VEXDREN-2710 file (C-alpha; in Angstrom, 1 decimal):
% VEXDREN-2710
k/r/px/py/pz
1/MET/6.3/1.7/16.1
2/ASP/2.6/1.8/16.6
3/PRO/1.0/-1.0/14.5
4/LEU/-1.5/1.3/12.9
5/LEU/1.3/3.7/11.7
6/LEU/3.3/0.6/10.6
7/GLY/0.2/-0.5/8.6
8/GLY/0.1/2.8/6.8
9/LEU/3.8/2.6/6.1
10/VAL/3.4/-0.9/4.7
11/ALA/0.5/0.3/2.5
12/ILE/2.6/3.2/1.1
13/VAL/5.7/1.1/0.5
14/THR/3.7/-1.7/-1.2
15/ILE/2.0/0.7/-3.6
16/LEU/5.3/2.3/-4.5
17/VAL/6.9/-1.1/-5.1
18/LEU/4.1/-2.3/-7.3
19/PHE/4.0/1.0/-9.2
20/SER/7.7/0.5/-10.0
21/GLY/6.8/-2.1/-12.5
22/MET/7.8/-5.1/-10.4
23/SER/5.6/-8.1/-10.7
24/VAL/2.9/-8.4/-8.0
25/ALA/4.3/-11.6/-6.5
26/VAL/7.9/-10.5/-6.3
27/GLY/6.8/-7.1/-5.0
28/LEU/4.9/-8.7/-2.2
29/LEU/7.8/-10.9/-1.3
30/VAL/10.2/-7.9/-1.3
31/VAL/8.0/-5.8/0.9
32/SER/7.3/-8.7/3.3
33/ALA/11.0/-9.6/3.6
34/GLY/12.0/-5.9/4.1
35/PHE/9.6/-5.2/6.9
36/LEU/10.3/-8.5/8.7
37/ILE/14.0/-7.9/8.7
38/ILE/13.6/-4.3/9.9
39/PHE/11.1/-4.9/12.7
40/ASP/11.4/-8.6/13.5
41/GLY/15.0/-9.4/12.8
42/ILE/16.8/-11.4/10.2
43/ARG/15.9/-14.7/11.8
44/SER/12.2/-14.1/10.9
45/LEU/13.1/-14.9/7.3
46/GLU/13.7/-18.5/8.2
47/LEU/9.9/-19.2/8.1
48/MET/9.4/-17.5/4.7
49/PRO/10.1/-20.6/2.6
50/GLU/7.9/-22.8/4.7
51/ILE/5.0/-20.3/4.5
52/LEU/5.6/-19.7/0.8
53/PHE/5.3/-23.4/-0.1
54/GLY/2.9/-24.2/2.7
55/LYS/0.4/-21.8/1.2
56/LEU/0.4/-23.9/-2.0
57/ASP/-0.2/-27.1/-0.1
58/ASN/-3.9/-27.0/-0.6
59/PHE/-5.9/-29.5/-2.7
60/ALA/-8.5/-26.8/-3.6
61/LEU/-5.8/-25.0/-5.6
62/LEU/-5.8/-27.7/-8.2
63/ALA/-9.1/-26.3/-9.4
64/ILE/-7.3/-23.1/-10.7
65/PRO/-5.1/-24.7/-13.4
66/MET/-7.8/-27.1/-14.4
67/PHE/-10.4/-24.3/-14.9
68/ILE/-7.8/-22.3/-16.8
69/ILE/-7.1/-25.2/-19.1
70/MET/-10.8/-25.6/-19.6
71/GLY/-11.1/-21.9/-20.6
72/ALA/-8.0/-22.0/-22.8
73/SER/-9.2/-25.0/-24.8
74/ILE/-12.4/-23.2/-25.5
75/ALA/-10.7/-19.9/-26.3
76/SER/-8.4/-21.6/-28.8
77/THR/-11.3/-22.7/-31.0
78/ARG/-14.2/-21.1/-32.9
79/ALA/-16.5/-21.7/-30.0
80/GLY/-16.9/-17.9/-29.3
81/ALA/-17.8/-17.2/-32.9
82/ASP/-20.2/-20.1/-33.0
83/LEU/-21.8/-19.0/-29.8
84/TYR/-22.2/-15.5/-31.1
85/GLU/-23.8/-16.8/-34.4
86/ALA/-26.1/-19.1/-32.5
87/LEU/-27.4/-16.4/-30.2
88/GLU/-27.7/-13.9/-33.1
89/ARG/-29.9/-16.3/-35.1
90/TRP/-32.1/-17.1/-32.1
91/LEU/-32.5/-13.6/-30.7
92/THR/-32.9/-11.8/-34.0
93/ARG/-36.6/-11.0/-33.4
94/VAL/-35.7/-9.3/-30.0
95/PRO/-35.5/-5.5/-30.3
96/GLY/-31.9/-4.6/-30.5
97/GLY/-31.3/-8.4/-30.8
98/LEU/-27.7/-8.0/-32.1
99/VAL/-26.4/-6.2/-29.1
100/VAL/-28.4/-8.5/-26.8
101/SER/-26.9/-11.6/-28.5
102/ASN/-23.4/-10.1/-28.1
103/LEU/-23.9/-9.7/-24.4
104/GLY/-25.5/-13.1/-24.1
105/ALA/-22.5/-14.6/-25.9
106/CYS/-20.1/-12.7/-23.6
107/ALA/-21.9/-14.1/-20.6
108/LEU/-21.9/-17.7/-21.8
109/PHE/-18.4/-17.6/-23.2
110/SER/-17.0/-15.9/-20.0
111/ALA/-18.7/-18.5/-17.9
112/MET/-17.0/-21.2/-20.1
113/SER/-13.6/-19.6/-20.3
114/GLY/-13.4/-17.6/-17.0
115/SER/-11.1/-15.2/-18.9
116/SER/-12.1/-11.5/-19.4
117/PRO/-9.5/-10.8/-22.2
118/ALA/-10.4/-14.0/-24.0
119/THR/-14.1/-13.2/-24.0
120/CYS/-13.5/-9.7/-25.3
121/ALA/-11.2/-11.0/-28.1
122/ALA/-13.4/-14.0/-29.1
123/ILE/-16.8/-12.2/-29.2
124/GLY/-15.5/-8.8/-30.1
125/LYS/-13.7/-9.9/-33.3
126/MET/-17.0/-10.8/-34.8
127/GLY/-19.5/-8.8/-32.8
128/ILE/-18.0/-5.3/-33.1
129/PRO/-17.6/-5.2/-36.9
130/GLU/-21.1/-6.6/-37.3
131/MET/-22.7/-4.1/-34.9
132/ARG/-21.0/-1.2/-36.6
133/ARG/-22.1/-2.5/-40.0
134/ARG/-25.7/-2.7/-38.8
135/GLY/-25.6/0.9/-37.6
136/TYR/-24.9/0.6/-33.9
137/THR/-22.8/3.5/-32.5
138/ASP/-19.1/2.8/-31.8
139/GLY/-19.7/3.4/-28.1
140/VAL/-22.4/0.8/-27.8
141/ALA/-20.5/-1.7/-30.0
142/ALA/-17.2/-1.5/-28.1
143/GLY/-18.6/-0.7/-24.6
144/SER/-21.0/-3.6/-24.6
145/ILE/-18.3/-6.1/-25.4
146/ALA/-15.8/-4.6/-22.9
147/ALA/-18.4/-4.8/-20.2
148/GLY/-19.7/-8.2/-21.2
149/GLY/-16.1/-9.6/-20.9
150/THR/-16.0/-8.7/-17.2
151/LEU/-18.7/-11.2/-16.4
152/GLY/-16.2/-14.1/-16.4
153/ILE/-15.0/-13.3/-12.9
154/LEU/-18.5/-13.4/-11.4
155/ILE/-20.5/-16.1/-13.3
156/PRO/-19.4/-19.6/-12.2
157/PRO/-17.1/-21.3/-12.5
158/SER/-14.9/-18.4/-11.6
159/VAL/-11.2/-18.5/-10.8
160/THR/-11.5/-15.2/-8.8
161/MET/-14.1/-16.8/-6.6
162/ILE/-11.8/-19.8/-6.0
163/VAL/-9.0/-17.5/-5.0
164/TYR/-11.3/-15.6/-2.6
165/GLY/-12.5/-18.9/-1.1
166/ILE/-9.0/-20.1/-0.5
167/ALA/-7.8/-16.7/0.9
168/THR/-10.8/-16.5/3.3
169/GLU/-11.4/-20.2/3.9
170/THR/-14.9/-19.9/2.5
171/SER/-16.8/-22.6/0.7
172/ILE/-16.1/-22.4/-3.0
173/GLY/-19.4/-24.1/-3.8
174/ARG/-21.3/-21.4/-1.9
175/LEU/-19.3/-18.7/-3.7
176/PHE/-20.1/-20.2/-7.1
177/LEU/-23.8/-20.3/-6.3
178/ALA/-23.7/-16.8/-4.9
179/GLY/-22.5/-15.4/-8.2
180/VAL/-25.3/-16.9/-10.3
181/ILE/-28.2/-14.5/-9.6
182/PRO/-26.1/-11.4/-9.4
183/GLY/-24.4/-12.4/-12.6
184/LEU/-27.8/-12.8/-14.4
185/LEU/-28.8/-9.5/-12.8
186/LEU/-25.8/-7.8/-14.4
187/VAL/-26.4/-9.3/-17.8
188/GLY/-30.0/-8.1/-17.6
189/LEU/-28.9/-4.5/-16.6
190/PHE/-26.3/-4.5/-19.4
191/MET/-28.9/-5.7/-22.0
192/ALA/-31.5/-3.1/-20.8
193/TRP/-29.0/-0.2/-21.1
194/SER/-27.8/-1.4/-24.5
195/ILE/-31.4/-1.6/-25.9
196/PHE/-32.2/1.9/-24.4
197/ALA/-29.0/3.4/-25.8
198/THR/-29.8/1.9/-29.2
199/TRP/-33.3/3.3/-29.1
200/LYS/-32.1/6.6/-27.9
201/SER/-29.7/6.9/-30.8
202/GLY/-32.7/7.2/-33.1
203/ASN/-31.3/4.7/-35.6
204/LEU/-34.2/2.4/-36.0
205/ALA/-32.5/0.4/-38.7
206/VAL/-30.5/-1.4/-36.1
207/LEU/-33.7/-2.6/-34.5
208/THR/-34.9/-4.3/-37.7
209/PRO/-34.5/-8.1/-37.3
210/THR/-32.8/-10.3/-39.8
211/ASP/-34.9/-13.4/-40.8
212/TYR/-33.2/-16.8/-40.3
213/THR/-34.8/-20.2/-41.3
214/TRP/-35.2/-22.9/-38.7
215/LYS/-32.5/-24.9/-40.5
216/GLN/-30.1/-21.9/-40.0
217/LYS/-31.0/-21.6/-36.4
218/PHE/-30.4/-25.3/-35.6
219/GLU/-27.4/-26.0/-37.7
220/VAL/-25.0/-24.1/-35.4
221/LEU/-26.2/-25.6/-32.1
222/PRO/-24.3/-29.0/-32.3
223/ARG/-21.0/-27.0/-32.1
224/VAL/-22.1/-25.0/-29.1
225/LEU/-24.3/-27.3/-26.9
226/PRO/-21.5/-29.7/-25.9
227/PHE/-19.6/-26.9/-24.1
228/LEU/-22.8/-25.7/-22.4
229/VAL/-23.5/-29.3/-21.3
230/ILE/-20.0/-29.5/-19.8
231/ILE/-20.5/-26.3/-17.8
232/LEU/-23.9/-27.6/-16.5
233/GLY/-22.4/-31.0/-15.7
234/VAL/-19.5/-29.4/-13.8
235/LEU/-21.9/-27.4/-11.7
236/TYR/-24.2/-30.3/-11.1
237/ALA/-21.3/-32.6/-10.0
238/MET/-20.1/-29.9/-7.6
239/TYR/-23.4/-29.1/-6.0
240/GLY/-24.8/-32.6/-6.2
241/GLY/-22.1/-33.8/-3.9
242/ILE/-20.6/-36.1/-6.6
243/ALA/-17.2/-34.5/-6.6
244/THR/-15.1/-31.6/-5.2
245/PRO/-14.4/-28.4/-7.2
246/SER/-10.9/-29.7/-8.0
247/GLU/-12.2/-33.0/-9.3
248/THR/-14.9/-31.5/-11.4
249/ALA/-12.5/-28.9/-12.8
250/ALA/-10.1/-31.7/-13.9
251/VAL/-12.9/-33.7/-15.6
252/GLY/-14.2/-30.5/-17.2
253/ALA/-10.8/-29.6/-18.5
254/LEU/-10.3/-33.0/-20.1
255/LEU/-13.7/-33.0/-21.7
256/CYS/-13.2/-29.5/-23.1
257/LEU/-9.9/-30.5/-24.6
258/VAL/-11.6/-33.6/-26.1
259/ILE/-14.4/-31.6/-27.6
260/ALA/-12.0/-29.0/-29.0
261/MET/-10.1/-31.8/-30.7
262/VAL/-13.2/-33.7/-32.0
263/ILE/-15.5/-30.8/-33.0
264/TYR/-13.0/-28.1/-33.9
265/LYS/-10.2/-30.5/-35.1
266/LEU/-7.7/-29.2/-32.7
267/TRP/-5.3/-32.1/-33.5
268/SER/-2.2/-30.1/-34.2
269/PRO/0.5/-30.7/-31.5
270/ALA/1.5/-27.0/-31.9
271/ALA/-2.0/-25.9/-31.1
272/LEU/-2.3/-28.3/-28.1
273/TRP/1.1/-27.1/-26.9
274/THR/-0.1/-23.5/-27.1
275/VAL/-3.1/-24.3/-25.0
276/LEU/-1.1/-26.1/-22.3
277/ARG/1.7/-23.5/-22.4
278/ASP/-0.5/-20.5/-21.9
279/SER/-2.5/-22.3/-19.2
280/THR/0.6/-23.2/-17.4
281/ARG/1.9/-19.7/-17.6
282/GLU/-1.3/-18.1/-16.2
283/SER/-1.6/-20.8/-13.5
284/VAL/1.9/-20.3/-12.3
285/MET/1.4/-16.6/-12.2
286/ILE/-1.7/-16.9/-10.1
287/LEU/-0.2/-19.6/-7.8
288/PHE/2.9/-17.5/-7.3
289/ILE/0.8/-14.5/-6.3
290/ILE/-1.2/-16.7/-3.9
291/ALA/2.1/-18.0/-2.3
292/ALA/3.5/-14.5/-2.0
293/ALA/0.3/-13.1/-0.6
294/GLY/0.6/-15.8/2.1
295/VAL/3.9/-14.5/3.1
296/PHE/2.5/-10.9/3.0
297/SER/-0.3/-11.9/5.3
298/TYR/2.1/-13.6/7.7
299/MET/4.2/-10.4/7.8
300/LEU/1.1/-8.3/8.6
301/SER/0.0/-10.7/11.3
302/SER/3.5/-11.1/12.8
303/LEU/3.8/-7.3/13.1
304/TYR/0.3/-7.1/14.6
305/VAL/-0.9/-4.9/11.8
306/THR/-4.0/-6.9/10.8
307/GLN/-5.2/-7.3/14.4
308/SER/-4.6/-3.7/15.2
309/ILE/-6.6/-2.5/12.2
310/ALA/-9.5/-4.8/13.1
311/GLU/-9.5/-3.6/16.7
312/TRP/-9.3/0.1/15.6
313/ILE/-12.3/-0.4/13.2
314/SER/-14.3/-2.1/15.9
315/THR/-13.9/1.0/18.2
316/LEU/-15.1/3.4/15.5
317/ASP/-18.6/4.8/16.2
318/VAL/-19.7/4.7/12.6
319/ASN/-22.6/3.1/10.8
320/ARG/-21.6/-0.2/9.3
321/TRP/-22.8/0.9/5.9
322/VAL/-20.5/3.9/6.1
323/LEU/-17.8/1.4/6.7
324/MET/-18.9/-0.7/3.7
325/ILE/-18.8/2.4/1.5
326/ALA/-15.3/3.1/2.7
327/VAL/-14.2/-0.5/1.9
328/ASN/-15.7/-0.3/-1.6
329/ILE/-13.9/2.9/-2.3
330/PHE/-10.7/1.4/-1.2
331/LEU/-11.3/-1.7/-3.4
332/LEU/-12.4/0.5/-6.4
333/ILE/-9.1/2.5/-6.2
334/ALA/-7.0/-0.7/-5.8
335/GLY/-8.9/-2.3/-8.8
336/PHE/-7.9/0.6/-11.0
337/PHE/-4.3/-0.4/-10.8
338/LEU/-4.1/-4.1/-9.9
339/PRO/-5.7/-7.3/-11.2
340/PRO/-8.6/-8.8/-9.2
341/VAL/-6.6/-11.8/-8.0
342/ALA/-3.9/-9.5/-6.5
343/VAL/-6.4/-7.2/-4.8
344/ILE/-8.3/-10.1/-3.2
345/LEU/-5.1/-11.8/-1.9
346/MET/-3.7/-8.6/-0.6
347/ALA/-6.9/-7.2/0.9
348/ALA/-8.6/-10.3/2.2
349/PRO/-6.5/-10.7/5.4
350/ILE/-7.2/-7.1/6.4
351/LEU/-10.8/-6.8/5.2
352/LEU/-12.3/-10.1/6.4
353/PRO/-12.1/-9.4/10.1
354/ILE/-13.6/-6.0/9.5
355/ILE/-16.5/-7.5/7.5
356/LEU/-17.2/-10.1/10.1
357/ALA/-16.9/-7.5/13.0
358/ALA/-19.5/-5.4/11.1
359/GLU/-21.8/-8.5/10.9
360/PHE/-21.7/-8.7/7.1
361/ASP/-22.0/-12.1/5.3
362/PRO/-18.6/-13.0/3.8
363/ILE/-20.4/-14.8/0.9
364/TRP/-22.4/-11.7/0.1
365/PHE/-19.3/-9.6/0.4
366/ALA/-17.5/-11.8/-2.1
367/VAL/-20.1/-10.9/-4.7
368/ILE/-19.8/-7.2/-3.9
369/LEU/-16.0/-7.3/-4.1
370/THR/-16.1/-9.2/-7.4
371/ILE/-18.5/-6.7/-9.1
372/ASN/-16.2/-3.9/-7.7
373/MET/-13.2/-5.7/-9.4
374/GLU/-15.2/-5.8/-12.6
375/ILE/-15.4/-2.0/-12.6
376/GLY/-11.6/-1.9/-12.6
377/LEU/-11.4/-4.0/-15.8
378/ILE/-13.1/-1.3/-17.8
379/SER/-11.7/1.7/-16.0
380/PRO/-8.4/3.6/-16.7
381/PRO/-5.5/3.6/-16.2
382/VAL/-5.1/-0.2/-16.3
383/GLY/-8.6/-1.2/-17.6
384/LEU/-7.4/-4.4/-19.4
385/ASN/-10.6/-4.9/-21.4
386/LEU/-10.4/-1.4/-22.9
387/TYR/-7.0/-2.1/-24.4
388/VAL/-8.1/-5.6/-25.6
389/ILE/-11.0/-4.0/-27.5
390/ASN/-8.7/-1.3/-28.8
391/GLY/-6.4/-4.0/-30.1
392/ILE/-9.1/-5.8/-32.0
393/ALA/-10.8/-2.6/-33.2
394/PRO/-8.0/-0.1/-33.6
395/GLU/-10.2/2.2/-35.7
396/ILE/-12.3/3.0/-32.6
397/PRO/-10.5/5.5/-30.4
398/LEU/-9.7/4.5/-26.9
399/LYS/-11.7/7.5/-25.7
400/THR/-14.8/6.2/-27.5
401/ILE/-14.3/2.8/-25.9
402/LEU/-14.0/4.3/-22.5
403/THR/-17.0/6.6/-23.0
404/GLY/-19.1/3.6/-24.3
405/SER/-18.2/1.5/-21.2
406/LEU/-19.0/4.2/-18.6
407/PRO/-22.7/3.5/-18.6
408/TYR/-22.0/-0.2/-17.9
409/VAL/-19.9/1.0/-14.9
410/GLY/-23.1/2.7/-13.7
411/CYS/-25.0/-0.7/-14.2
412/MET/-22.4/-2.3/-11.9
413/VAL/-22.8/0.4/-9.3
414/LEU/-26.5/-0.1/-9.5
415/ALA/-26.1/-3.9/-9.0
416/ILE/-24.0/-3.3/-5.9
417/LEU/-26.7/-1.0/-4.5
418/LEU/-29.4/-3.6/-5.2
419/LEU/-27.3/-6.3/-3.5
420/CYS/-27.0/-4.0/-0.5
421/LEU/-30.7/-3.4/-0.4
422/PHE/-31.5/-7.1/-1.1
423/PRO/-28.6/-9.3/0.1
424/GLY/-30.8/-12.3/-0.6
425/LEU/-29.9/-11.9/-4.3
426/ALA/-26.5/-13.4/-3.4
427/THR/-27.3/-15.5/-0.3
428/TRP/-30.6/-17.2/-1.2
429/LEU/-29.4/-19.7/-3.8
430/PRO/-26.4/-21.0/-1.7
431/ASP/-28.7/-21.4/1.3
432/ALA/-31.4/-23.1/-0.8
433/VAL/-29.1/-25.6/-2.4
434/MET/-26.5/-26.2/0.4
435/GLY/-28.5/-25.3/3.5
436/SER/-28.0/-22.3/5.8
437/ALA/-24.4/-21.6/6.8
438/VAL/-25.5/-20.5/10.3
END
């Protein structure tokens, strides 16, 4: 069979298998084994165990469970509530300060935890009721938290960036740095829209600041600053050449656990067990998907699908930006139904040769891809953040949450356009800190 037709058949079968409700990792293994048996013979399965476990034989993968433990230990405490309170007290004089402080808390907490659902739950439990009490519309209150929660997969340290780096053999340090300025850009766009939407609502009461004494402003900082110091320390150790991402992640995880135990009295064996259990469960899920995606990539390569697609794309007489638009549409549709990690691991083997052939920077593309995946987190039918917000604020209809989050989707699309016009937003910082990759 022609490799291009075979590639189309693989795509259709994979989508059907994943839509059947089968887990992503098992689905990829089933599809890979089926096509290898049919087109390459039963003996081709002999290499599957070696590829499956060989894909996990990578020291960089240790960073994933460590960063997950780091985030879980933070998410299991009142750190989110304290972060929210601290920002609210310090930003109260800013117009629309409450929604700004909520988005700021989402950005910082998602950077510390790396988990979108955890950010929505931690900040939303306090932020949404307080914004509604102050007169903010339900759409702004729910939509801002849902959108703010997506920032965790872009602002470093990001598990998604680690997965992309491993899948494409790209420097994880460069990927982390590449996400800093675009992450801040997104936070700024979110805040600008929220303030505009608040002003447009005509409810000036929500713009009236609440006065806090200096004592009230400073008393909450000792519970928040240690976590922020750890994040800065992890990034400094990584970019200062002191340690590898895996080593810094391990130290960061240990320090976050210690701080959670000392500051938030997380001494209970049951509470510690919950942190480690949930972290292990999420880590195994991600690592299993990585291993299965390795087998899936081997199947595509063995049947000459990946190479044929890359060759076909290179023969097309189309503008490379038209190609980039097509790639983004594909990623957007995939992100509607699959988690970011699964999309990256499935698409990277096919897309990376296309991106390189079109002379796009793979670091820059990682940021574009990640923002695209953020859109999927607040878009139906599987927009995870929408359902998390609906779970913590059931009195707000899901339709209202979706409507409130749509303008933030527009902010993400605008961020992608700005990155296309000014790629230096993603590439300048990595080049400035680590030198040019060329």
